[in-house]
DSSP file (Angstrom, degrees, kcal/mol; ACC not computed):
  #  RESIDUE AA STRUCTURE BP1 BP2  ACC     N-H-->O    O-->H-N    N-H-->O    O-->H-N    TCO  KAPPA ALPHA  PHI   PSI    X-CA   Y-CA   Z-CA
    1    1 A M              0   0    0      0, 0.0     2,-0.4     0, 0.0     0, 0.0   0.000 360.0 360.0 360.0 128.8  -23.4    0.0    4.5
    2    2 A K        -     0   0    0      1,-0.0     2,-0.4     0, 0.0     0, 0.0  -0.683 360.0-139.5 -85.1 131.1  -21.9   -1.5    7.6
    3    3 A K        -     0   0    0     -2,-0.4     2,-0.2     1,-0.0     4,-0.1  -0.742  14.2-129.4 -92.9 137.9  -24.1   -1.7   10.7
    4    4 A N        -     0   0    0     -2,-0.4     4,-0.1     2,-0.2    -1,-0.0  -0.501  10.2-131.6 -80.0 152.3  -22.7   -1.0   14.1
    5    5 A K  S    S+     0   0    0     -2,-0.2     2,-0.4     2,-0.1    -1,-0.1   0.834  95.7  51.5 -68.3 -33.1  -23.2   -3.3   17.0
    6    6 A Y  S    S-     0   0    0     -3,-0.0     2,-0.2     1,-0.0    -2,-0.2  -0.828  89.6-118.2-109.1 144.2  -24.2   -0.4   19.1
    7    7 A L        -     0   0    0     -2,-0.4     2,-0.5    -4,-0.1    -2,-0.1  -0.557  24.4-131.1 -77.4 142.9  -26.8    2.2   18.2
    8    8 A L        -     0   0    0     -2,-0.2     2,-0.4    -4,-0.1    -1,-0.0  -0.825  17.3-147.5 -94.0 130.7  -25.7    5.8   17.9
    9    9 A T        -     0   0    0     -2,-0.5     2,-0.5     0, 0.0     0, 0.0  -0.800   8.3-139.2 -97.4 140.3  -27.7    8.3   19.8
   10   10 A R        -     0   0    0     -2,-0.4     2,-0.3     4,-0.0     3,-0.1  -0.839  20.5-171.8 -99.6 131.8  -28.1   11.8   18.4
   11   11 A V        -     0   0    0     -2,-0.5     0, 0.0     1,-0.1     0, 0.0  -0.854  32.5-119.8-120.7 158.6  -28.0   14.7   20.8
   12   12 A K  S    S+     0   0    0     -2,-0.3    -1,-0.1     1,-0.3    -2,-0.0   0.927 108.6  22.8 -63.7 -46.4  -28.7   18.3   20.2
   13   13 A N  S    S-     0   0    0     -3,-0.1    -1,-0.3    13,-0.0    -3,-0.0  -0.801  84.2-159.1-123.7  88.6  -25.2   19.4   21.1
   14   14 A P        -     0   0    0      0, 0.0    -4,-0.0     0, 0.0    12,-0.0  -0.271  33.0 -93.0 -66.9 155.6  -22.7   16.6   20.7
   15   15 A E        -     0   0    0      1,-0.1     3,-0.1    11,-0.0     8,-0.1  -0.527  43.4-137.2 -70.3 123.8  -19.4   16.7   22.6
   16   16 A P        -     0   0    0      0, 0.0    -1,-0.1     0, 0.0     2,-0.0  -0.227  39.6 -68.7 -74.2 171.2  -16.7   18.3   20.5
   17   17 A N    >   -     0   0    0      1,-0.1     3,-1.4     2,-0.1     6,-0.4  -0.346  44.4-128.4 -59.2 137.6  -13.1   17.0   20.3
   18   18 A Q  T 3  S+     0   0    0      1,-0.3    -1,-0.1    -3,-0.1     6,-0.1   0.759 106.5  57.0 -66.4 -25.6  -11.3   17.5   23.6
   19   19 A E  T 3  S+     0   0    0      4,-0.1    -1,-0.3     3,-0.0    -2,-0.1   0.646  89.9  95.4 -78.2 -13.1   -8.3   19.2   21.9
   20   20 A S  S X> S-     0   0    0     -3,-1.4     3,-1.4     1,-0.1     4,-0.5  -0.498  80.0-131.4 -77.6 143.6  -10.6   21.8   20.4
   21   21 A P  H >> S+     0   0    0      0, 0.0     4,-1.1     0, 0.0     3,-0.6   0.770 106.8  69.4 -63.4 -22.9  -11.2   25.2   22.1
   22   22 A D  H 3> S+     0   0    0      1,-0.2     4,-2.7     2,-0.2     5,-0.2   0.762  85.7  68.2 -65.2 -23.5  -14.9   24.5   21.6
   23   23 A W  H <> S+     0   0    0     -3,-1.4     4,-3.1    -6,-0.4    -1,-0.2   0.896  96.4  52.3 -63.6 -39.4  -14.7   21.7   24.1
   24   24 A I  H <X S+     0   0    0     -3,-0.6     4,-2.4    -4,-0.5    -1,-0.2   0.922 111.9  45.6 -62.4 -43.7  -14.1   24.2   26.9
   25   25 A I  H  X S+     0   0    0     -4,-1.1     4,-1.8     2,-0.2    -2,-0.2   0.926 114.5  48.2 -65.3 -44.1  -17.1   26.2   25.9
   26   26 A W  H  X S+     0   0    0     -4,-2.7     4,-1.6     1,-0.2    -2,-0.2   0.924 113.6  47.1 -60.8 -45.1  -19.2   23.0   25.6
   27   27 A A  H  < S+     0   0    0     -4,-3.1     6,-0.3     1,-0.2    -1,-0.2   0.871 108.9  54.0 -67.2 -37.2  -18.0   21.8   29.0
   28   28 A A  H  < S+     0   0    0     -4,-2.4    -1,-0.2    -5,-0.2    -2,-0.2   0.875 111.5  45.5 -66.1 -36.1  -18.7   25.1   30.7
   29   29 A W  H  < S+     0   0    0     -4,-1.8    -1,-0.2    -5,-0.2    -2,-0.2   0.794  93.6  96.0 -74.9 -28.3  -22.3   25.1   29.5
   30   30 A A    ><  -     0   0    0     -4,-1.6     3,-0.7    -5,-0.2    -4,-0.0  -0.433  67.6-148.7 -69.3 132.5  -22.8   21.4   30.4
   31   31 A D  T 3  S+     0   0    0      1,-0.2    -1,-0.2    -2,-0.2    43,-0.1   0.815  93.9  54.1 -69.1 -30.5  -24.4   21.1   33.8
   32   32 A R  T 3  S+     0   0    0      2,-0.1     2,-0.6    43,-0.0    -1,-0.2   0.539  91.3  83.1 -86.9  -5.2  -22.7   17.8   34.6
   33   33 A V    <   -     0   0    0     -3,-0.7     2,-0.1    -6,-0.3    41,-0.0  -0.880  67.0-154.9-103.7 122.0  -19.1   19.0   34.0
   34   34 A T     >  -     0   0    0     -2,-0.6     4,-1.8     1,-0.1     5,-0.1  -0.438  29.0-111.6 -89.5 165.9  -17.5   20.9   37.0
   35   35 A F  H  > S+     0   0    0     40,-0.3     4,-2.3     1,-0.2     5,-0.1   0.831 118.7  58.4 -64.0 -31.8  -14.7   23.4   36.8
   36   36 A E  H  > S+     0   0    0      2,-0.2     4,-2.2     1,-0.2    -1,-0.2   0.898 105.3  48.7 -65.5 -39.8  -12.4   20.9   38.5
   37   37 A E  H  > S+     0   0    0      2,-0.2     4,-2.1     1,-0.2    -2,-0.2   0.893 110.1  51.3 -66.6 -38.9  -13.0   18.4   35.7
   38   38 A I  H  X>S+     0   0    0     -4,-1.8     4,-2.6     1,-0.2     5,-0.6   0.913 109.9  50.4 -62.5 -41.9  -12.2   21.1   33.1
   39   39 A K  H  X5S+     0   0    0     -4,-2.3     4,-1.8     1,-0.2    -2,-0.2   0.910 110.0  50.0 -62.5 -42.6   -9.0   21.9   35.0
   40   40 A K  H  <5S+     0   0    0     -4,-2.2    -1,-0.2     1,-0.2    -2,-0.2   0.903 118.3  38.1 -61.8 -41.5   -8.0   18.2   35.0
   41   41 A K  H  <5S+     0   0    0     -4,-2.1    -2,-0.2    -5,-0.1    -1,-0.2   0.810 135.1  16.3 -83.9 -31.0   -8.6   17.8   31.3
   42   42 A T  H  <5S-     0   0    0     -4,-2.6    -3,-0.2    -5,-0.2    -2,-0.2   0.633  89.9-123.8-117.9 -20.3   -7.4   21.1   29.9
   43   43 A G     << +     0   0    0     -4,-1.8     2,-0.4    -5,-0.6    -4,-0.2   0.528  65.5 136.3  84.0   5.6   -5.3   22.7   32.6
   44   44 A K        -     0   0    0     -6,-0.6    -1,-0.3    -9,-0.1    -2,-0.2  -0.749  47.6-138.2 -91.2 130.8   -7.4   25.8   32.6
   45   45 A S     >  -     0   0    0     -2,-0.4     4,-2.3    -3,-0.1     5,-0.2  -0.252  30.1 -99.2 -77.7 172.1   -8.5   27.3   35.9
   46   46 A E  H  > S+     0   0    0      1,-0.2     4,-2.3     2,-0.2     5,-0.1   0.902 125.1  51.1 -59.1 -42.3  -11.9   28.6   36.6
   47   47 A N  H  > S+     0   0    0      1,-0.2     4,-2.0     2,-0.2    -1,-0.2   0.878 109.5  49.9 -64.3 -37.9  -10.8   32.2   36.0
   48   48 A E  H  > S+     0   0    0      2,-0.2     4,-2.3     1,-0.2    -1,-0.2   0.882 109.9  51.0 -67.5 -38.0   -9.3   31.2   32.7
   49   49 A V  H  X S+     0   0    0     -4,-2.3     4,-2.7     2,-0.2    -2,-0.2   0.913 108.7  51.7 -64.1 -42.2  -12.5   29.5   31.7
   50   50 A I  H  X S+     0   0    0     -4,-2.3     4,-2.5     1,-0.2    -2,-0.2   0.906 110.0  49.3 -61.2 -42.2  -14.5   32.6   32.6
   51   51 A K  H  X S+     0   0    0     -4,-2.0     4,-2.2     2,-0.2    -1,-0.2   0.909 111.0  49.6 -63.6 -42.0  -12.2   34.7   30.4
   52   52 A I  H  X S+     0   0    0     -4,-2.3     4,-1.8     1,-0.2    -2,-0.2   0.928 112.9  47.0 -62.0 -44.7  -12.6   32.3   27.5
   53   53 A M  H  X S+     0   0    0     -4,-2.7     4,-2.2     1,-0.2    -2,-0.2   0.897 110.5  52.5 -64.7 -40.1  -16.3   32.4   27.9
   54   54 A R  H  < S+     0   0    0     -4,-2.5    -1,-0.2     1,-0.2    -2,-0.2   0.897 114.7  41.8 -62.5 -40.2  -16.4   36.2   28.1
   55   55 A N  H  < S+     0   0    0     -4,-2.2    -1,-0.2     1,-0.2    -2,-0.2   0.751 119.4  44.0 -78.9 -23.8  -14.3   36.5   24.9
   56   56 A S  H  < S+     0   0    0     -4,-1.8     2,-0.2    -5,-0.2    -2,-0.2   0.761 105.6  62.8 -94.5 -27.6  -16.3   33.8   23.0
   57   57 A L  S  < S-     0   0    0     -4,-2.2     0, 0.0    -5,-0.2     0, 0.0  -0.591  87.2-102.2-100.8 159.1  -19.9   34.6   23.9
   58   58 A K     >  -     0   0    0     -2,-0.2     4,-2.7     1,-0.1     5,-0.2  -0.427  43.4-107.2 -67.2 154.1  -22.1   37.6   23.2
   59   59 A P  H  > S+     0   0    0      0, 0.0     4,-2.3     0, 0.0     5,-0.2   0.885 120.6  49.0 -54.2 -41.3  -22.5   39.8   26.3
   60   60 A S  H  > S+     0   0    0      1,-0.2     4,-2.0     2,-0.2     5,-0.1   0.893 112.3  48.1 -67.9 -37.8  -26.0   38.6   26.9
   61   61 A S  H  > S+     0   0    0      2,-0.2     4,-2.5     1,-0.2    -1,-0.2   0.886 110.3  52.4 -68.1 -38.6  -25.1   35.0   26.6
   62   62 A F  H  X S+     0   0    0     -4,-2.7     4,-2.8     2,-0.2     5,-0.2   0.928 109.4  48.8 -62.9 -44.7  -22.1   35.4   28.9
   63   63 A K  H  X S+     0   0    0     -4,-2.3     4,-2.3    -5,-0.2    -2,-0.2   0.908 111.8  49.5 -61.4 -42.1  -24.4   37.0   31.6
   64   64 A L  H  X S+     0   0    0     -4,-2.0     4,-2.1     2,-0.2    -1,-0.2   0.912 112.2  48.0 -62.7 -43.1  -26.9   34.2   31.2
   65   65 A W  H  X S+     0   0    0     -4,-2.5     4,-3.3     2,-0.2     5,-0.2   0.917 111.1  49.9 -64.5 -44.4  -24.1   31.6   31.6
   66   66 A R  H  X S+     0   0    0     -4,-2.8     4,-2.3     2,-0.2     5,-0.2   0.913 111.5  48.8 -62.4 -42.2  -22.6   33.3   34.7
   67   67 A K  H  X S+     0   0    0     -4,-2.3     4,-1.5    -5,-0.2    -1,-0.2   0.919 115.2  45.2 -62.2 -42.6  -26.0   33.5   36.3
   68   68 A R  H  X S+     0   0    0     -4,-2.1     4,-1.0    -5,-0.2    -2,-0.2   0.910 112.9  49.6 -67.2 -43.7  -26.5   29.8   35.5
   69   69 A A  H  < S+     0   0    0     -4,-3.3     3,-0.2     1,-0.2    -2,-0.2   0.862 110.0  51.2 -66.6 -36.0  -23.0   28.7   36.6
   70   70 A K  H  < S+     0   0    0     -4,-2.3    -1,-0.2    -5,-0.2    -2,-0.2   0.867 112.1  46.7 -68.3 -35.2  -23.3   30.5   39.9
   71   71 A N  H  < S+     0   0    0     -4,-1.5     2,-0.4    -5,-0.2    -1,-0.2   0.622  87.9 101.2 -84.5 -13.0  -26.7   28.9   40.7
   72   72 A Q     <  -     0   0    0     -4,-1.0     3,-0.0    -3,-0.2    -4,-0.0  -0.596  60.0-156.2 -75.1 124.7  -25.5   25.4   39.8
   73   73 A S  S    S+     0   0    0     -2,-0.4    -1,-0.2     1,-0.2    -4,-0.0   0.796  92.3  53.5 -70.4 -26.6  -24.8   23.4   42.9
   74   74 A I              0   0    0      1,-0.2    -1,-0.2   -43,-0.1    -5,-0.1   0.827 360.0 360.0 -78.8 -31.3  -22.5   21.0   41.0
   75   75 A K              0   0    0     -6,-0.2   -40,-0.3   -41,-0.1    -1,-0.2   0.520 360.0 360.0 -69.6 360.0  -20.3   23.8   39.5
C-alpha cells in the first residue's frame, strides 16, 4: 500500500464531482458557497438552483433549505 504525503480527511458529506448534478445540490446546502459562486461554476442562476432543489428534494427538505438559505447572511 502506497502512503500519501498528505493525510486525507474524511468528511460526512464530501464534495461530489463538479460536473455532476449532485454538485449543485451539495453546493446549495453548503453554507460557505454563495449563489454567485454556483453561477460562476455551473452557469445556473439562483432561480434555476431553486427549481433544481425543488425537484430534487422532498417538500419538507425543500422548505427547510429555503428557510435556511434565506436566513444565511452569506447566501
